[in-house]
PALO-176633 format. One record per atom (N, C-alpha, C): x, y, z; residue number from 1; atom name; residue in one letter. Coordinates in Angstrom, 1 decimal, decimal comma, padded with zeros to 4 digits. Example, Ala and Ser with C-alpha at 12.3 -4.5 7.8 and 13.67 -1.06 7.14 Angstrom:
013,2;-005,7;007,8;1;N;a
012,3;-004,5;007,8;1;CA;a
013,2;-003,3;007,8;1;C;a
012,8;-002,2;007,1;2;N;s
013,7;-001,1;007,1;2;CA;s
012,9;000,0;007,9;2;C;s
This chain:
009,6;202,2;098,8;1;N;x
009,5;200,9;097,8;1;CA;x
010,0;200,0;098,1;1;C;x
009,4;198,9;097,5;2;N;x
010,0;197,6;097,6;2;CA;x
011,2;197,4;097,2;2;C;x
012,0;196,0;097,8;3;N;x
013,3;196,0;097,1;3;CA;x
012,9;195,3;095,7;3;C;x
011,9;194,6;095,3;4;N;x
011,1;194,1;094,5;4;CA;x
011,0;194,7;093,5;4;C;x
010,4;196,2;093,2;5;N;x
009,9;196,7;092,5;5;CA;x
011,4;197,6;091,7;5;C;x
012,4;197,8;093,5;6;N;x
013,5;198,4;092,8;6;CA;x
014,3;197,7;092,0;6;C;x
014,3;196,0;092,2;7;N;x
015,1;195,0;091,7;7;CA;x
014,8;195,2;090,2;7;C;x
013,1;195,3;089,8;8;N;x
012,5;195,2;088,5;8;CA;x
012,9;196,9;087,9;8;C;x
012,9;197,4;088,5;9;N;x
013,4;199,5;087,9;9;CA;x
015,1;198,9;087,6;9;C;x
015,6;198,4;088,3;10;N;x
017,0;198,6;088,1;10;CA;x
017,1;197,9;086,7;10;C;x
016,5;196,6;086,9;11;N;x
016,9;195,5;085,3;11;CA;x
016,5;196,8;084,2;11;C;x
015,5;197,4;084,2;12;N;x
014,9;198,7;083,0;12;CA;x
016,0;199,5;082,6;12;C;x
016,9;199,8;084,4;13;N;x
017,7;200,8;084,0;13;CA;x
019,1;199,9;083,2;13;C;x
019,2;199,1;083,9;14;N;x
020,7;198,3;083,3;14;CA;x
020,6;198,0;081,4;14;C;x
019,2;197,6;081,5;15;N;x
018,8;197,9;080,0;15;CA;x
019,2;198,9;079,3;15;C;x
019,3;199,8;079,5;16;N;x
019,3;200,8;079,0;16;CA;x
021,0;202,0;079,3;16;C;x
021,6;201,1;080,2;17;N;x
023,2;201,5;080,4;17;CA;x
024,0;201,1;079,5;17;C;x
025,2;202,0;080,0;18;N;x
026,2;201,5;079,1;18;CA;x
026,8;200,1;079,2;18;C;x
026,5;199,6;080,3;19;N;x
027,3;198,1;080,8;19;CA;x
026,5;197,5;080,3;19;C;x
025,3;197,5;079,6;20;N;x
024,5;196,6;079,1;20;CA;x
024,9;196,7;077,4;20;C;x
025,3;198,4;076,9;21;N;x
025,9;198,1;075,6;21;CA;x
026,7;197,5;075,1;21;C;x
027,6;197,1;076,3;22;N;x
028,9;196,8;076,0;22;CA;x
028,6;194,8;075,7;22;C;x
027,7;194,6;076,1;23;N;x
027,4;193,1;076,2;23;CA;x
027,3;192,4;074,5;23;C;x
027,4;191,1;074,7;24;N;x
027,3;190,4;073,2;24;CA;x
025,6;190,8;072,9;24;C;x
025,8;190,9;071,5;25;N;x
024,5;190,8;071,0;25;CA;x
023,1;189,8;071,7;25;C;x
023,8;188,4;071,1;26;N;x
022,9;187,3;071,7;26;CA;x
022,5;187,4;073,1;26;C;x
022,7;187,7;074,0;27;N;x
022,6;188,1;075,3;27;CA;x
021,6;189,2;075,6;27;C;x
021,4;190,3;075,0;28;N;x
021,0;191,6;075,1;28;CA;x
019,3;190,8;074,5;28;C;x
019,1;189,9;073,6;29;N;x
017,6;189,6;073,3;29;CA;x
016,8;189,4;074,3;29;C;x
015,7;189,9;075,0;30;N;x
015,0;189,5;075,6;30;CA;x
015,2;189,9;077,4;30;C;x
016,6;190,4;077,0;31;N;x
017,3;190,6;078,5;31;CA;x
016,3;191,5;079,5;31;C;x
015,8;192,4;079,0;32;N;x
014,8;193,1;080,3;32;CA;x
013,8;192,2;080,4;32;C;x
013,1;191,5;079,9;33;N;x
012,0;190,9;080,3;33;CA;x
012,6;189,3;080,9;33;C;x
013,6;188,8;080,6;34;N;x
014,3;187,8;081,4;34;CA;x
014,6;188,1;083,2;34;C;x
015,3;190,1;083,1;35;N;x
015,7;190,0;084,3;35;CA;x
014,2;190,4;084,8;35;C;x
013,3;191,0;085,2;36;N;x
012,2;190,9;085,2;36;CA;x
011,7;190,2;085,9;36;C;x
011,7;189,0;085,6;37;N;x
011,3;187,5;085,4;37;CA;x
012,1;187,2;087,1;37;C;x
013,1;187,4;086,6;38;N;x
014,0;186,8;087,6;38;CA;x
013,9;187,8;089,2;38;C;x
013,6;189,2;088,7;39;N;x
013,4;190,0;089,8;39;CA;x
012,2;189,7;090,6;39;C;x
011,1;189,6;089,7;40;N;x
009,8;189,3;090,4;40;CA;x
009,8;187,8;091,4;40;C;x
010,4;187,2;090,7;41;N;x
010,6;185,3;091,0;41;CA;x
011,2;185,1;092,8;41;C;x
012,4;186,6;092,8;42;N;x
013,9;186,4;093,7;42;CA;x
012,6;186,9;094,7;42;C;x
011,8;187,8;094,8;43;N;x
010,9;188,6;096,0;43;CA;x
011,1;189,8;096,3;43;C;x
010,7;189,9;097,1;44;N;x
011,0;191,0;098,3;44;CA;x
012,1;191,8;098,9;44;C;x
012,5;190,5;099,1;45;N;x
014,1;190,5;099,7;45;CA;x
014,9;189,2;099,6;45;C;x
015,3;189,1;098,4;46;N;x
016,1;188,0;098,0;46;CA;x
017,3;187,6;099,0;46;C;x
017,0;185,6;099,1;47;N;x
018,0;185,3;100,1;47;CA;x
019,1;184,6;098,7;47;C;x
019,4;183,8;099,2;48;N;x
020,2;182,8;098,1;48;CA;x
019,6;181,8;097,3;48;C;x
018,7;181,3;098,5;49;N;x
017,7;180,3;097,7;49;CA;x
016,6;180,7;097,0;49;C;x
016,2;181,6;097,2;50;N;x
015,4;182,7;096,2;50;CA;x
016,2;183,0;094,9;50;C;x
017,1;183,7;095,5;51;N;x
017,9;184,0;093,9;51;CA;x
018,6;182,7;093,1;51;C;x
018,5;182,0;093,7;52;N;x
018,9;180,6;092,8;52;CA;x
017,7;179,8;091,9;52;C;x
017,0;179,8;092,7;53;N;x
015,3;179,5;092,4;53;CA;x
014,5;180,1;091,0;53;C;x
014,9;181,5;091,8;54;N;x
014,6;182,6;090,5;54;CA;x
015,2;182,1;089,2;54;C;x
016,5;182,0;089,4;55;N;x
017,5;181,7;088,1;55;CA;x
017,3;180,4;087,5;55;C;x
017,0;179,2;088,3;56;N;x
016,5;178,2;087,3;56;CA;x
015,0;178,7;087,1;56;C;x
013,8;179,1;087,4;57;N;x
012,7;179,7;086,8;57;CA;x
013,4;180,2;085,5;57;C;x
014,1;180,9;085,5;58;N;x
014,0;181,1;083,8;58;CA;x
014,2;180,4;082,9;58;C;x
014,8;179,2;083,5;59;N;x
015,6;178,3;082,4;59;CA;x
014,3;177,6;081,8;59;C;x
013,0;178,0;082,6;60;N;x
011,9;176,9;082,1;60;CA;x
011,0;178,0;081,3;60;C;x
011,4;179,1;080,7;61;N;x
010,7;180,1;080,0;61;CA;x
010,2;179,9;078,9;61;C;x
009,3;180,5;078,1;62;N;x
009,1;180,0;076,8;62;CA;x
010,2;181,2;076,1;62;C;x
011,2;180,7;076,0;63;N;x
012,1;182,0;075,1;63;CA;x
013,1;181,1;074,4;63;C;x
014,5;181,4;073,2;64;N;x
014,8;180,7;072,7;64;CA;x
016,2;179,9;073,6;64;C;x
016,5;179,0;073,6;65;N;x
017,3;178,2;074,0;65;CA;x
018,3;178,9;074,4;65;C;x
019,6;179,5;073,6;66;N;x
020,4;180,0;073,5;66;CA;x
020,3;181,4;074,6;66;C;x
019,1;181,9;074,3;67;N;x
019,0;182,8;075,2;67;CA;x
019,0;182,7;076,8;67;C;x
017,8;181,4;077,1;68;N;x
018,2;180,7;078,2;68;CA;x
019,4;180,4;078,9;68;C;x
020,5;180,1;078,0;69;N;x
021,8;179,1;078,6;69;CA;x
022,5;180,6;078,3;69;C;x
022,3;181,7;078,0;70;N;x
023,3;183,0;078,4;70;CA;x
022,9;183,7;079,5;70;C;x
021,6;183,2;079,9;71;N;x
021,3;183,9;081,1;71;CA;x
021,9;184,2;082,3;71;C;x
022,7;183,1;082,6;72;N;x
023,8;183,4;083,8;72;CA;x
024,9;184,4;083,3;72;C;x
025,3;184,6;082,5;73;N;x
025,9;185,9;081,8;73;CA;x
025,0;187,2;082,0;73;C;x
024,0;187,0;081,5;74;N;x
023,0;188,5;081,9;74;CA;x
023,0;188,9;083,1;74;C;x
022,6;187,6;083,9;75;N;x
022,6;188,0;085,3;75;CA;x
024,0;188,7;086,0;75;C;x
025,0;188,0;085,9;76;N;x
026,1;188,6;086,0;76;CA;x
026,4;189,5;085,9;76;C;x
026,3;189,8;084,9;77;N;x
026,5;191,2;084,4;77;CA;x
025,8;192,3;085,0;77;C;x
024,3;192,0;085,2;78;N;x
023,6;192,7;086,0;78;CA;x
023,5;192,9;087,5;78;C;x
024,0;191,9;088,1;79;N;x
024,7;192,0;089,5;79;CA;x
025,6;192,8;089,8;79;C;x
026,4;192,6;088,8;80;N;x
027,9;193,4;088,5;80;CA;x
027,4;194,7;088,8;80;C;x
026,1;195,1;088,2;81;N;x
025,9;196,7;087,7;81;CA;x
025,3;197,2;089,2;81;C;x
024,7;196,5;089,8;82;N;x
023,8;196,8;090,9;82;CA;x
024,4;197,6;091,9;82;C;x
025,8;197,5;092,3;83;N;x
026,5;198,3;093,3;83;CA;x
026,8;199,5;092,5;83;C;x
026,7;200,1;091,6;84;N;x
026,8;201,3;090,9;84;CA;x
025,7;202,2;091,4;84;C;x
024,5;201,5;091,3;85;N;x
023,2;202,5;091,6;85;CA;x
022,8;202,7;093,0;85;C;x
023,8;201,9;094,1;86;N;x
024,0;202,7;095,3;86;CA;x
022,6;202,0;096,1;86;C;x
021,7;201,1;095,8;87;N;x
020,8;200,6;096,5;87;CA;x
020,5;199,3;096,5;87;C;x
021,8;198,4;096,5;88;N;x
021,4;197,1;096,4;88;CA;x
022,9;196,6;097,5;88;C;x
022,8;196,5;098,8;89;N;x
024,1;196,4;099,4;89;CA;x
024,0;195,0;099,4;89;C;x
023,2;194,1;099,1;90;N;x
023,5;192,6;099,3;90;CA;x
023,8;192,2;097,5;90;C;x
024,1;192,8;096,6;91;N;x
024,2;192,3;095,3;91;CA;x
025,4;191,3;095,5;91;C;x
026,5;191,7;096,1;92;N;x
027,8;190,5;096,1;92;CA;x
027,2;189,3;096,4;92;C;x
026,3;189,4;097,7;93;N;x
026,2;188,1;097,8;93;CA;x
025,2;187,0;097,3;93;C;x
024,3;188,0;096,3;94;N;x
023,8;187,5;095,1;94;CA;x
024,5;186,6;094,0;94;C;x
025,6;187,7;093,8;95;N;x
026,9;187,4;092,7;95;CA;x
027,1;186,2;093,1;95;C;x
027,7;186,1;094,2;96;N;x
028,3;184,8;094,6;96;CA;x
027,3;183,4;094,5;96;C;x
026,1;183,7;095,2;97;N;x
024,6;182,3;094,5;97;CA;x
025,2;182,3;092,8;97;C;x
025,0;183,0;092,2;98;N;x
025,0;183,0;090,6;98;CA;x
026,4;182,2;090,4;98;C;x
027,4;182,8;090,6;99;N;x
028,6;182,0;090,3;99;CA;x
028,9;180,3;090,6;99;C;x
028,1;180,2;091,6;100;N;x
028,3;178,9;092,3;100;CA;x
027,2;177,7;091,8;100;C;x
025,9;178,5;091,6;101;N;x
025,1;178,0;090,7;101;CA;x
025,0;177,4;089,5;101;C;x
026,2;178,2;088,6;102;N;x
026,0;178,6;086,9;102;CA;x
026,3;177,0;086,3;102;C;x
027,5;176,5;087,0;103;N;x
027,1;175,1;086,5;103;CA;x
026,3;173,9;086,3;103;C;x
025,6;174,2;087,6;104;N;x
024,3;173,3;087,7;104;CA;x
022,9;173,8;086,9;104;C;x
023,1;175,3;086,7;105;N;x
022,3;175,7;086,0;105;CA;x
022,4;175,2;084,1;105;C;x
023,5;175,3;084,2;106;N;x
024,0;174,7;082,9;106;CA;x
023,6;173,3;082,1;106;C;x
024,1;172,5;083,4;107;N;x
023,9;171,0;083,0;107;CA;x
022,1;170,6;083,5;107;C;x
021,5;171,8;083,4;108;N;x
020,5;171,2;083,7;108;CA;x
019,3;170,8;082,4;108;C;x
020,3;171,9;081,0;109;N;x
019,3;171,5;079,9;109;CA;x
019,3;170,6;079,0;109;C;x
018,6;170,1;079,2;110;N;x
019,0;168,3;077,8;110;CA;x
018,8;168,6;076,3;110;C;x
019,3;168,0;075,7;111;N;x
019,9;168,0;074,5;111;CA;x
018,6;168,7;073,3;111;C;x
017,1;168,5;073,8;112;N;x
016,2;169,0;073,0;112;CA;x
015,9;170,5;073,6;112;C;x
016,9;171,0;074,9;113;N;x
016,4;172,1;075,3;113;CA;x
015,5;172,2;076,6;113;C;x
014,7;171,4;076,8;114;N;x
014,0;171,1;078,1;114;CA;x
015,0;171,5;079,1;114;C;x
014,3;171,4;080,1;115;N;x
014,8;171,9;081,5;115;CA;x
014,7;170,2;082,6;115;C;x
015,9;169,7;083,1;116;N;x
015,3;168,5;084,4;116;CA;x
015,0;169,2;085,4;116;C;x
014,4;168,4;085,7;117;N;x
013,2;168,8;087,5;117;CA;x
014,3;168,3;087,9;117;C;x
013,5;168,4;089,3;118;N;x
014,4;167,4;090,7;118;CA;x
013,4;166,5;091,1;118;C;x
013,7;165,6;091,4;119;N;x
012,4;164,8;091,8;119;CA;x
012,4;165,1;093,8;119;C;x
011,2;164,9;093,9;120;N;x
010,7;165,2;095,2;120;CA;x
010,0;163,9;095,8;120;C;x
010,6;163,6;097,0;121;N;x
010,3;162,0;097,9;121;CA;x
009,6;162,8;099,1;121;C;x
008,5;161,8;099,2;122;N;x
007,9;162,1;100,6;122;CA;x
008,6;161,1;101,5;122;C;x
009,2;161,2;102,6;123;N;x
009,7;160,8;103,4;123;CA;x
008,8;159,5;104,2;123;C;x
009,2;158,5;104,5;124;N;x
008,7;157,4;104,7;124;CA;x
008,9;156,7;106,1;124;C;x
009,9;157,3;106,8;125;N;x
010,7;156,7;107,9;125;CA;x
009,6;156,6;108,7;125;C;x
009,4;155,5;109,8;126;N;x
008,4;155,4;110,7;126;CA;x
007,2;154,8;110,3;126;C;x
007,1;154,4;109,2;127;N;x
005,8;153,6;108,5;127;CA;x
005,9;152,1;109,1;127;C;x
005,2;151,6;109,6;128;N;x
004,5;150,4;109,7;128;CA;x
004,2;149,2;108,5;128;C;x
004,4;148,1;108,7;129;N;x
004,1;147,4;107,5;129;CA;x
002,4;147,2;107,7;129;C;x
001,9;147,3;109,0;130;N;x
000,2;147,3;108,7;130;CA;x
-000,4;148,6;109,0;130;C;x
000,3;149,5;108,8;131;N;x
000,1;151,0;109,0;131;CA;x
-000,3;151,6;107,4;131;C;x
-001,6;152,4;107,6;132;N;x
-001,9;152,7;106,1;132;CA;x
-000,9;153,2;105,3;132;C;x
-001,1;152,9;103,9;133;N;x
000,4;153,5;103,2;133;CA;x
000,1;154,8;103,2;133;C;x
001,7;155,9;103,0;134;N;x
001,5;157,1;103,0;134;CA;x
001,3;157,7;101,6;134;C;x
000,9;156,7;100,8;135;N;x
000,9;157,1;099,4;135;CA;x
-000,7;157,8;099,4;135;C;x
-001,5;157,6;100,4;136;N;x
-002,9;157,7;100,1;136;CA;x
-003,8;156,7;099,6;136;C;x
-003,6;155,5;099,0;137;N;x
-004,4;154,5;098,6;137;CA;x
-005,3;154,1;099,5;137;C;x
-005,2;154,0;100,8;138;N;x
-006,1;153,1;101,8;138;CA;x
-005,9;151,7;102,1;138;C;x
-004,7;151,3;101,5;139;N;x
-004,1;149,8;102,0;139;CA;x
-003,1;149,5;103,0;139;C;x
-003,1;149,2;103,3;140;N;x
-001,8;148,3;104,2;140;CA;x
-000,3;148,9;103,2;140;C;x
000,2;149,6;104,0;141;N;x
001,7;149,6;103,4;141;CA;x
002,3;148,2;102,8;141;C;x
002,4;147,1;103,6;142;N;x
002,7;146,1;103,0;142;CA;x
002,4;145,5;101,8;142;C;x
001,0;145,9;101,7;143;N;x
000,4;145,3;100,6;143;CA;x
000,4;146,4;099,1;143;C;x
001,0;147,9;099,5;144;N;x
000,4;148,7;098,5;144;CA;x
002,4;149,2;098,3;144;C;x
002,8;150,3;098,5;145;N;x
004,6;150,7;098,3;145;CA;x
005,5;150,1;099,5;145;C;x
005,0;149,0;100,2;146;N;x
006,3;148,2;100,8;146;CA;x
006,3;147,1;100,4;146;C;x
005,8;146,6;099,3;147;N;x
006,0;145,3;098,2;147;CA;x
007,6;145,4;098,4;147;C;x
007,7;143,9;098,2;148;N;x
009,1;143,9;097,2;148;CA;x
010,6;144,0;097,9;148;C;x
């Protein structure tokens, strides 16, 4: 059995546990599907990067904003539950990542509920003025993106 399947199974188990029953009602709505999505996105062998990226992926799901904003609390409760199952020795490191990412996660929401993206830039170091432009236009760099 892979860690991925185990995490998904553990999410279902968590949603039936006493730990889950003690959570606030607004966190419980869609909890199992949110945790399952997180587990699938985190992958078979979660790392700090995949834990964080999976968390941010949940922010973009089509569920009510209040539930998406509460997800770090739900995920924290889930990761605190995992050691009691005895199957996830790295859950403490995942919890550390969630705690460190929480403020960035919460700041990523706009007023309208949409999520801010990240800007991806292609490196242009080493492009000469007369070289083809790296944007793919076919023109010289100086006549295209190198203007200005």
